[in-house]
MITOR-612965 format. One record per residue (C-alpha): x negated, y negated, z negated; residue number from 1. Coordinates in nm, 3 decimals, m for minus. Layout:
<sites>
east:X | north:Y | up:Z | num:NUM .
...
</sites>
This chain:
<sites>
east:m12.576 | north:1.530 | up:1.757 | num:1 .
east:m12.295 | north:1.695 | up:1.616 | num:2 .
east:m12.072 | north:1.403 | up:1.619 | num:3 .
east:m12.054 | north:1.394 | up:1.984 | num:4 .
east:m11.799 | north:1.605 | up:1.996 | num:5 .
east:m11.569 | north:1.367 | up:1.840 | num:6 .
east:m11.417 | north:1.092 | up:2.021 | num:7 .
east:m11.279 | north:0.753 | up:1.833 | num:8 .
east:m11.024 | north:0.482 | up:1.944 | num:9 .
east:m11.082 | north:0.190 | up:1.786 | num:10 .
east:m10.808 | north:m0.067 | up:1.754 | num:11 .
east:m10.854 | north:m0.431 | up:1.682 | num:12 .
east:m10.748 | north:m0.804 | up:1.840 | num:13 .
east:m11.079 | north:m0.914 | up:1.741 | num:14 .
east:m11.384 | north:m0.843 | up:1.999 | num:15 .
east:m11.641 | north:m0.892 | up:1.749 | num:16 .
east:m11.460 | north:m0.621 | up:1.501 | num:17 .
east:m11.476 | north:m0.434 | up:1.766 | num:18 .
east:m11.806 | north:m0.441 | up:1.874 | num:19 .
east:m11.892 | north:m0.398 | up:1.484 | num:20 .
east:m11.712 | north:m0.056 | up:1.481 | num:21 .
east:m11.843 | north:0.035 | up:1.829 | num:22 .
east:m12.182 | north:m0.024 | up:1.721 | num:23 .
east:m12.225 | north:0.176 | up:1.363 | num:24 .
east:m12.006 | north:0.468 | up:1.470 | num:25 .
east:m12.207 | north:0.527 | up:1.812 | num:26 .
east:m12.538 | north:0.525 | up:1.592 | num:27 .
east:m12.372 | north:0.814 | up:1.401 | num:28 .
east:m12.326 | north:0.994 | up:1.692 | num:29 .
east:m11.976 | north:0.929 | up:1.779 | num:30 .
east:m11.795 | north:0.872 | up:2.115 | num:31 .
east:m11.560 | north:0.582 | up:2.101 | num:32 .
east:m11.344 | north:0.395 | up:2.283 | num:33 .
east:m11.199 | north:0.013 | up:2.231 | num:34 .
east:m10.843 | north:m0.091 | up:2.294 | num:35 .
east:m10.739 | north:m0.467 | up:2.168 | num:36 .
east:m10.355 | north:m0.426 | up:2.133 | num:37 .
east:m10.132 | north:m0.184 | up:2.008 | num:38 .
east:m9.971 | north:m0.148 | up:2.311 | num:39 .
east:m10.288 | north:m0.063 | up:2.492 | num:40 .
east:m10.396 | north:0.208 | up:2.250 | num:41 .
east:m10.060 | north:0.388 | up:2.271 | num:42 .
east:m10.100 | north:0.431 | up:2.670 | num:43 .
east:m10.456 | north:0.580 | up:2.591 | num:44 .
east:m10.333 | north:0.812 | up:2.334 | num:45 .
east:m10.044 | north:0.928 | up:2.593 | num:46 .
east:m10.405 | north:0.971 | up:2.830 | num:47 .
east:m10.696 | north:1.098 | up:2.629 | num:48 .
east:m10.737 | north:1.316 | up:2.358 | num:49 .
east:m10.894 | north:1.129 | up:2.034 | num:50 .
east:m10.976 | north:1.310 | up:1.688 | num:51 .
east:m10.944 | north:0.990 | up:1.469 | num:52 .
east:m10.805 | north:0.660 | up:1.529 | num:53 .
east:m10.899 | north:0.329 | up:1.373 | num:54 .
east:m10.648 | north:0.106 | up:1.307 | num:55 .
east:m10.665 | north:m0.251 | up:1.260 | num:56 .
east:m10.295 | north:m0.375 | up:1.074 | num:57 .
east:m10.271 | north:m0.726 | up:1.137 | num:58 .
east:m10.236 | north:m0.756 | up:1.505 | num:59 .
east:m10.040 | north:m0.938 | up:1.769 | num:60 .
east:m9.706 | north:m0.863 | up:1.926 | num:61 .
east:m9.728 | north:m0.502 | up:1.756 | num:62 .
east:m9.865 | north:m0.430 | up:1.454 | num:63 .
east:m10.087 | north:m0.156 | up:1.331 | num:64 .
east:m9.819 | north:0.005 | up:1.067 | num:65 .
east:m9.580 | north:m0.028 | up:1.419 | num:66 .
east:m9.863 | north:0.156 | up:1.641 | num:67 .
east:m9.891 | north:0.433 | up:1.376 | num:68 .
east:m9.510 | north:0.486 | up:1.331 | num:69 .
east:m9.551 | north:0.534 | up:1.727 | num:70 .
east:m9.820 | north:0.768 | up:1.650 | num:71 .
east:m9.661 | north:1.008 | up:1.423 | num:72 .
east:m9.334 | north:1.073 | up:1.583 | num:73 .
east:m9.496 | north:1.159 | up:1.902 | num:74 .
east:m9.577 | north:1.553 | up:1.929 | num:75 .
east:m9.855 | north:1.485 | up:2.113 | num:76 .
east:m10.053 | north:1.250 | up:1.895 | num:77 .
east:m9.868 | north:1.267 | up:1.530 | num:78 .
east:m10.154 | north:1.500 | up:1.402 | num:79 .
east:m10.438 | north:1.255 | up:1.470 | num:80 .
east:m10.516 | north:1.062 | up:1.146 | num:81 .
east:m10.530 | north:0.754 | up:1.130 | num:82 .
east:m10.739 | north:0.518 | up:0.919 | num:83 .
east:m10.635 | north:0.160 | up:0.881 | num:84 .
east:m10.896 | north:m0.167 | up:0.873 | num:85 .
east:m10.781 | north:m0.416 | up:0.688 | num:86 .
east:m10.813 | north:m0.720 | up:0.496 | num:87 .
east:m10.547 | north:m0.742 | up:0.265 | num:88 .
east:m10.565 | north:m0.421 | up:0.058 | num:89 .
east:m10.264 | north:m0.493 | up:m0.172 | num:90 .
east:m10.034 | north:m0.240 | up:m0.323 | num:91 .
east:m9.676 | north:m0.313 | up:m0.092 | num:92 .
east:m9.986 | north:m0.266 | up:0.201 | num:93 .
east:m10.115 | north:0.033 | up:0.147 | num:94 .
east:m9.771 | north:0.135 | up:m0.021 | num:95 .
east:m9.660 | north:0.087 | up:0.354 | num:96 .
east:m9.959 | north:0.235 | up:0.548 | num:97 .
east:m9.912 | north:0.534 | up:0.414 | num:98 .
east:m9.535 | north:0.588 | up:0.401 | num:99 .
east:m9.609 | north:0.508 | up:0.800 | num:100 .
east:m9.830 | north:0.839 | up:0.800 | num:101 .
east:m10.172 | north:0.671 | up:0.747 | num:102 .
east:m10.467 | north:0.861 | up:0.627 | num:103 .
east:m10.684 | north:0.639 | up:0.452 | num:104 .
east:m10.796 | north:0.255 | up:0.435 | num:105 .
east:m11.140 | north:0.086 | up:0.492 | num:106 .
east:m11.127 | north:m0.262 | up:0.296 | num:107 .
east:m11.286 | north:m0.546 | up:0.547 | num:108 .
east:m11.546 | north:m0.622 | up:0.517 | num:109 .
east:m11.700 | north:m0.347 | up:0.480 | num:110 .
east:m12.029 | north:m0.133 | up:0.464 | num:111 .
east:m12.158 | north:0.063 | up:0.763 | num:112 .
east:m12.247 | north:0.391 | up:0.512 | num:113 .
east:m11.841 | north:0.356 | up:0.349 | num:114 .
east:m11.727 | north:0.350 | up:0.749 | num:115 .
east:m11.907 | north:0.674 | up:0.832 | num:116 .
east:m11.833 | north:0.849 | up:0.521 | num:117 .
east:m11.501 | north:0.757 | up:0.526 | num:118 .
east:m11.488 | north:0.896 | up:0.894 | num:119 .
east:m11.695 | north:1.212 | up:0.874 | num:120 .
east:m11.490 | north:1.285 | up:0.578 | num:121 .
east:m11.150 | north:1.272 | up:0.761 | num:122 .
east:m11.287 | north:1.436 | up:1.081 | num:123 .
east:m11.412 | north:1.733 | up:0.849 | num:124 .
east:m11.127 | north:1.739 | up:0.719 | num:125 .
east:m10.928 | north:1.766 | up:1.032 | num:126 .
east:m11.106 | north:2.014 | up:1.147 | num:127 .
east:m11.019 | north:2.245 | up:0.842 | num:128 .
east:m10.649 | north:2.162 | up:0.902 | num:129 .
east:m10.655 | north:2.307 | up:1.258 | num:130 .
east:m10.891 | north:2.653 | up:1.184 | num:131 .
east:m10.632 | north:2.678 | up:0.877 | num:132 .
east:m10.356 | north:2.595 | up:1.130 | num:133 .
east:m10.510 | north:2.838 | up:1.421 | num:134 .
east:m10.579 | north:3.159 | up:1.172 | num:135 .
east:m10.232 | north:3.095 | up:1.056 | num:136 .
east:m10.104 | north:3.116 | up:1.401 | num:137 .
east:m10.286 | north:3.427 | up:1.482 | num:138 .
east:m10.157 | north:3.605 | up:1.170 | num:139 .
east:m9.841 | north:3.571 | up:1.236 | num:140 .
east:m9.925 | north:3.677 | up:1.567 | num:141 .
east:m10.088 | north:3.961 | up:1.454 | num:142 .
east:m9.764 | north:4.015 | up:1.222 | num:143 .
east:m9.492 | north:4.022 | up:1.498 | num:144 .
east:m9.731 | north:4.219 | up:1.724 | num:145 .
east:m9.719 | north:4.456 | up:1.420 | num:146 .
east:m9.342 | north:4.416 | up:1.396 | num:147 .
east:m9.278 | north:4.455 | up:1.764 | num:148 .
east:m9.501 | north:4.786 | up:1.793 | num:149 .
east:m9.321 | north:4.958 | up:1.433 | num:150 .
east:m8.962 | north:4.856 | up:1.609 | num:151 .
east:m9.053 | north:5.044 | up:1.916 | num:152 .
east:m9.233 | north:5.372 | up:1.769 | num:153 .
east:m8.955 | north:5.412 | up:1.498 | num:154 .
east:m8.686 | north:5.363 | up:1.839 | num:155 .
east:m8.900 | north:5.614 | up:2.017 | num:156 .
east:m8.894 | north:5.857 | up:1.672 | num:157 .
east:m8.485 | north:5.804 | up:1.654 | num:158 .
east:m8.432 | north:5.909 | up:2.010 | num:159 .
east:m8.657 | north:6.198 | up:2.013 | num:160 .
east:m8.469 | north:6.315 | up:1.751 | num:161 .
east:m8.154 | north:6.325 | up:1.929 | num:162 .
east:m8.318 | north:6.439 | up:2.197 | num:163 .
east:m8.216 | north:6.152 | up:2.367 | num:164 .
east:m8.510 | north:6.008 | up:2.630 | num:165 .
east:m8.749 | north:5.798 | up:2.503 | num:166 .
east:m8.703 | north:5.573 | up:2.797 | num:167 .
east:m8.327 | north:5.484 | up:2.741 | num:168 .
east:m8.453 | north:5.243 | up:2.436 | num:169 .
east:m8.721 | north:5.109 | up:2.688 | num:170 .
east:m8.372 | north:5.072 | up:2.915 | num:171 .
east:m8.189 | north:4.918 | up:2.664 | num:172 .
east:m8.443 | north:4.654 | up:2.538 | num:173 .
east:m8.452 | north:4.541 | up:2.923 | num:174 .
east:m8.096 | north:4.497 | up:2.982 | num:175 .
east:m8.066 | north:4.340 | up:2.647 | num:176 .
east:m8.347 | north:4.093 | up:2.734 | num:177 .
east:m8.202 | north:4.022 | up:3.078 | num:178 .
east:m7.855 | north:3.932 | up:2.927 | num:179 .
east:m7.924 | north:3.774 | up:2.631 | num:180 .
east:m8.133 | north:3.512 | up:2.896 | num:181 .
east:m7.855 | north:3.491 | up:3.137 | num:182 .
east:m7.602 | north:3.442 | up:2.837 | num:183 .
east:m7.853 | north:3.139 | up:2.732 | num:184 .
east:m8.052 | north:3.240 | up:2.455 | num:185 .
east:m8.437 | north:3.083 | up:2.501 | num:186 .
east:m8.705 | north:3.277 | up:2.543 | num:187 .
east:m8.819 | north:3.326 | up:2.190 | num:188 .
east:m8.460 | north:3.435 | up:2.082 | num:189 .
east:m8.428 | north:3.705 | up:2.365 | num:190 .
east:m8.763 | north:3.827 | up:2.319 | num:191 .
east:m8.672 | north:3.897 | up:1.985 | num:192 .
east:m8.374 | north:4.067 | up:2.081 | num:193 .
east:m8.478 | north:4.277 | up:2.313 | num:194 .
east:m8.780 | north:4.393 | up:2.031 | num:195 .
east:m8.488 | north:4.481 | up:1.785 | num:196 .
east:m8.239 | north:4.646 | up:1.977 | num:197 .
east:m8.520 | north:4.896 | up:1.975 | num:198 .
east:m8.418 | north:5.014 | up:1.714 | num:199 .
east:m8.010 | north:5.032 | up:1.762 | num:200 .
east:m7.986 | north:5.385 | up:1.688 | num:201 .
east:m8.273 | north:5.407 | up:1.434 | num:202 .
east:m8.006 | north:5.586 | up:1.164 | num:203 .
east:m7.992 | north:5.899 | up:1.400 | num:204 .
east:m8.278 | north:5.994 | up:1.175 | num:205 .
east:m7.992 | north:6.063 | up:0.893 | num:206 .
east:m7.785 | north:6.246 | up:1.110 | num:207 .
east:m7.804 | north:6.635 | up:1.143 | num:208 .
east:m7.977 | north:6.831 | up:1.470 | num:209 .
east:m7.646 | north:7.025 | up:1.451 | num:210 .
east:m7.405 | north:6.659 | up:1.524 | num:211 .
east:m7.650 | north:6.537 | up:1.740 | num:212 .
east:m7.708 | north:6.813 | up:1.935 | num:213 .
east:m7.368 | north:6.971 | up:1.957 | num:214 .
east:m7.238 | north:7.077 | up:2.321 | num:215 .
east:m6.845 | north:7.100 | up:2.228 | num:216 .
east:m6.612 | north:6.824 | up:2.119 | num:217 .
east:m6.718 | north:6.670 | up:1.817 | num:218 .
east:m6.446 | north:6.801 | up:1.480 | num:219 .
east:m6.307 | north:6.481 | up:1.289 | num:220 .
east:m6.551 | north:6.522 | up:0.975 | num:221 .
east:m6.839 | north:6.528 | up:1.245 | num:222 .
east:m6.716 | north:6.268 | up:1.456 | num:223 .
east:m6.707 | north:6.048 | up:1.078 | num:224 .
east:m7.049 | north:6.208 | up:1.002 | num:225 .
east:m7.193 | north:6.074 | up:1.338 | num:226 .
east:m7.070 | north:5.724 | up:1.237 | num:227 .
east:m7.239 | north:5.721 | up:0.917 | num:228 .
east:m7.623 | north:5.673 | up:1.130 | num:229 .
east:m7.504 | north:5.288 | up:1.150 | num:230 .
east:m7.514 | north:5.284 | up:0.762 | num:231 .
east:m7.837 | north:5.460 | up:0.737 | num:232 .
east:m8.003 | north:5.288 | up:0.980 | num:233 .
east:m7.859 | north:4.933 | up:0.772 | num:234 .
east:m8.028 | north:5.082 | up:0.461 | num:235 .
east:m8.401 | north:5.166 | up:0.612 | num:236 .
east:m8.378 | north:4.811 | up:0.749 | num:237 .
east:m8.217 | north:4.559 | up:0.528 | num:238 .
east:m8.485 | north:4.562 | up:0.221 | num:239 .
east:m8.733 | north:4.384 | up:0.488 | num:240 .
east:m8.797 | north:4.025 | up:0.505 | num:241 .
east:m8.921 | north:3.985 | up:0.789 | num:242 .
east:m8.714 | north:3.810 | up:1.135 | num:243 .
east:m8.754 | north:4.072 | up:1.358 | num:244 .
east:m8.647 | north:4.350 | up:1.130 | num:245 .
east:m8.330 | north:4.102 | up:1.008 | num:246 .
east:m8.218 | north:4.103 | up:1.377 | num:247 .
east:m8.287 | north:4.515 | up:1.390 | num:248 .
east:m8.004 | north:4.504 | up:1.081 | num:249 .
east:m7.708 | north:4.309 | up:1.310 | num:250 .
east:m7.806 | north:4.502 | up:1.609 | num:251 .
east:m7.788 | north:4.838 | up:1.364 | num:252 .
east:m7.460 | north:4.739 | up:1.249 | num:253 .
east:m7.311 | north:4.579 | up:1.451 | num:254 .
east:m7.341 | north:4.727 | up:1.808 | num:255 .
east:m7.068 | north:5.002 | up:1.752 | num:256 .
east:m6.830 | north:4.729 | up:1.700 | num:257 .
east:m6.553 | north:4.691 | up:1.986 | num:258 .
east:m6.451 | north:4.342 | up:2.082 | num:259 .
east:m6.044 | north:4.445 | up:1.983 | num:260 .
east:m6.135 | north:4.526 | up:1.665 | num:261 .
east:m6.089 | north:4.933 | up:1.711 | num:262 .
east:m6.459 | north:5.008 | up:1.684 | num:263 .
east:m6.714 | north:5.064 | up:1.358 | num:264 .
east:m6.799 | north:5.059 | up:1.061 | num:265 .
east:m6.623 | north:4.747 | up:0.977 | num:266 .
east:m6.370 | north:4.668 | up:1.284 | num:267 .
east:m6.510 | north:4.349 | up:1.357 | num:268 .
east:m6.319 | north:4.180 | up:1.656 | num:269 .
east:m6.408 | north:3.937 | up:1.861 | num:270 .
east:m6.651 | north:3.660 | up:1.814 | num:271 .
east:m6.697 | north:3.796 | up:1.437 | num:272 .
east:m6.921 | north:4.063 | up:1.603 | num:273 .
east:m7.287 | north:3.868 | up:1.626 | num:274 .
east:m7.362 | north:3.762 | up:1.983 | num:275 .
east:m7.668 | north:4.018 | up:1.877 | num:276 .
east:m7.415 | north:4.287 | up:1.861 | num:277 .
east:m7.193 | north:4.235 | up:2.139 | num:278 .
east:m7.534 | north:4.244 | up:2.389 | num:279 .
east:m7.645 | north:4.525 | up:2.287 | num:280 .
east:m7.346 | north:4.707 | up:2.263 | num:281 .
east:m7.345 | north:4.673 | up:2.653 | num:282 .
east:m7.649 | north:4.737 | up:2.737 | num:283 .
east:m7.676 | north:5.081 | up:2.527 | num:284 .
east:m7.322 | north:5.172 | up:2.707 | num:285 .
east:m7.441 | north:5.071 | up:3.037 | num:286 .
east:m7.712 | north:5.280 | up:3.007 | num:287 .
east:m7.582 | north:5.581 | up:2.793 | num:288 .
east:m7.301 | north:5.655 | up:3.048 | num:289 .
east:m7.591 | north:5.677 | up:3.353 | num:290 .
east:m7.754 | north:5.956 | up:3.179 | num:291 .
east:m7.708 | north:6.318 | up:3.053 | num:292 .
east:m7.641 | north:6.348 | up:2.698 | num:293 .
east:m7.556 | north:6.683 | up:2.513 | num:294 .
east:m7.224 | north:6.609 | up:2.470 | num:295 .
east:m7.145 | north:6.447 | up:2.858 | num:296 .
east:m7.264 | north:6.503 | up:3.214 | num:297 .
east:m7.404 | north:6.198 | up:3.437 | num:298 .
east:m7.122 | north:5.932 | up:3.500 | num:299 .
east:m7.153 | north:5.804 | up:3.896 | num:300 .
east:m7.258 | north:5.412 | up:3.884 | num:301 .
east:m6.936 | north:5.299 | up:4.050 | num:302 .
east:m6.735 | north:5.534 | up:3.768 | num:303 .
east:m6.992 | north:5.366 | up:3.521 | num:304 .
east:m6.910 | north:4.992 | up:3.642 | num:305 .
east:m6.579 | north:5.088 | up:3.678 | num:306 .
east:m6.531 | north:5.167 | up:3.328 | num:307 .
east:m6.729 | north:4.847 | up:3.191 | num:308 .
east:m6.516 | north:4.610 | up:3.402 | num:309 .
east:m6.210 | north:4.794 | up:3.217 | num:310 .
east:m6.377 | north:4.751 | up:2.915 | num:311 .
east:m6.375 | north:4.370 | up:2.923 | num:312 .
east:m6.177 | north:4.210 | up:2.637 | num:313 .
east:m6.112 | north:4.581 | up:2.462 | num:314 .
east:m6.458 | north:4.718 | up:2.438 | num:315 .
east:m6.720 | north:4.425 | up:2.550 | num:316 .
east:m6.681 | north:4.081 | up:2.579 | num:317 .
east:m6.537 | north:3.910 | up:2.842 | num:318 .
east:m6.716 | north:3.651 | up:2.880 | num:319 .
east:m7.072 | north:3.922 | up:2.885 | num:320 .
east:m6.894 | north:4.121 | up:3.116 | num:321 .
east:m6.832 | north:3.845 | up:3.406 | num:322 .
east:m7.192 | north:3.741 | up:3.351 | num:323 .
east:m7.298 | north:4.095 | up:3.416 | num:324 .
east:m7.108 | north:4.147 | up:3.672 | num:325 .
east:m7.202 | north:3.830 | up:3.816 | num:326 .
east:m7.528 | north:3.896 | up:3.848 | num:327 .
east:m7.510 | north:4.298 | up:3.859 | num:328 .
east:m7.793 | north:4.303 | up:4.131 | num:329 .
east:m8.028 | north:4.183 | up:3.815 | num:330 .
east:m7.949 | north:4.476 | up:3.601 | num:331 .
east:m7.937 | north:4.762 | up:3.868 | num:332 .
east:m8.273 | north:4.644 | up:3.985 | num:333 .
east:m8.437 | north:4.732 | up:3.643 | num:334 .
east:m8.254 | north:5.011 | up:3.650 | num:335 .
east:m8.344 | north:5.124 | up:4.007 | num:336 .
east:m8.708 | north:5.114 | up:3.888 | num:337 .
east:m8.638 | north:5.367 | up:3.583 | num:338 .
east:m8.435 | north:5.568 | up:3.854 | num:339 .
east:m8.743 | north:5.575 | up:4.082 | num:340 .
east:m8.975 | north:5.760 | up:3.830 | num:341 .
east:m8.719 | north:5.963 | up:3.725 | num:342 .
east:m8.575 | north:6.095 | up:4.043 | num:343 .
east:m8.222 | north:6.097 | up:4.006 | num:344 .
east:m8.173 | north:6.174 | up:4.381 | num:345 .
east:m8.161 | north:5.813 | up:4.502 | num:346 .
east:m7.858 | north:5.736 | up:4.321 | num:347 .
east:m7.941 | north:5.348 | up:4.400 | num:348 .
east:m8.000 | north:5.376 | up:4.782 | num:349 .
east:m7.931 | north:5.045 | up:4.980 | num:350 .
east:m7.638 | north:5.218 | up:5.181 | num:351 .
east:m7.468 | north:5.331 | up:4.803 | num:352 .
east:m7.556 | north:4.973 | up:4.660 | num:353 .
east:m7.446 | north:4.764 | up:4.904 | num:354 .
east:m7.079 | north:4.969 | up:4.930 | num:355 .
east:m7.051 | north:4.900 | up:4.499 | num:356 .
east:m7.164 | north:4.553 | up:4.567 | num:357 .
east:m6.846 | north:4.526 | up:4.813 | num:358 .
east:m6.651 | north:4.698 | up:4.558 | num:359 .
east:m6.738 | north:4.502 | up:4.261 | num:360 .
east:m6.677 | north:4.180 | up:4.454 | num:361 .
east:m6.301 | north:4.260 | up:4.541 | num:362 .
east:m5.977 | north:4.205 | up:4.389 | num:363 .
east:m5.855 | north:4.454 | up:4.163 | num:364 .
</sites>
């Protein structure tokens, strides 16, 4: 029978009541289990899964009201519907029963048809709620996945526009995620920041190619034009209410701020810069310095690390620099995978990497 998929817990301190309810439900095709007191009921719901609890109100030691209250504060059992069985159906009792989380009540004595009808209705409603919840979760994941794909596409377009490798975007997202986790962000927030960081330079789509690809030193006017990419990026993204794009707006607007207040566009200083901006700033610069750009040659790894350490408290958050240096092996491991693929002449071979680690750990 279809009803056999449902498991119902019956709680009553009177054995005859338990037997009557059990017989009615099992004849109706339901699987049942009995408990003679509230403590036993709470133990059972921790050990097994139930689709419904039929709960007597008047019981010694722990009343049905107290049992229901415990069920509703525990995440594992909060969604289990509770139908109270009661001989006392006055307004005060029923008001309290609903206030502690009861879904319905059945007055004693009851007809078996009434019991089966109430149980059937409550279980079908729970199925509907579970299906609706799953649809919402699936739709939310679909929207989130779409946001992430769109971000990566847009990030790739912006990097291609400036003739900088698409792999830069991917590496920045990996460095960002690693630094966020080491900083203490939970998994969900770290993943959100990782994906948001792929759009850090989306505003470059609004900057002239002649400026982006210029090999010689930029004029003051051209440098100001480059800085405008932050404003362009914010304008592109600020109208979205999606959480990922809200995070991306913060990243875009603040990843060129400096810890000493000498960055742009708003000259924010220290903790006034959102942690998202501070993390992506370090991830972006670390990767950018290790790669050739139209305006610069590749820096050696020791030069890059020396620069980053020197910029502690100036360009970068000292706390993040400490995390970065304390965990440098993890960042080099991420980069080594990319370097191997890009055939960068073994920049991170074991011998050189060992000398770098000695240099990092010595006193300056």
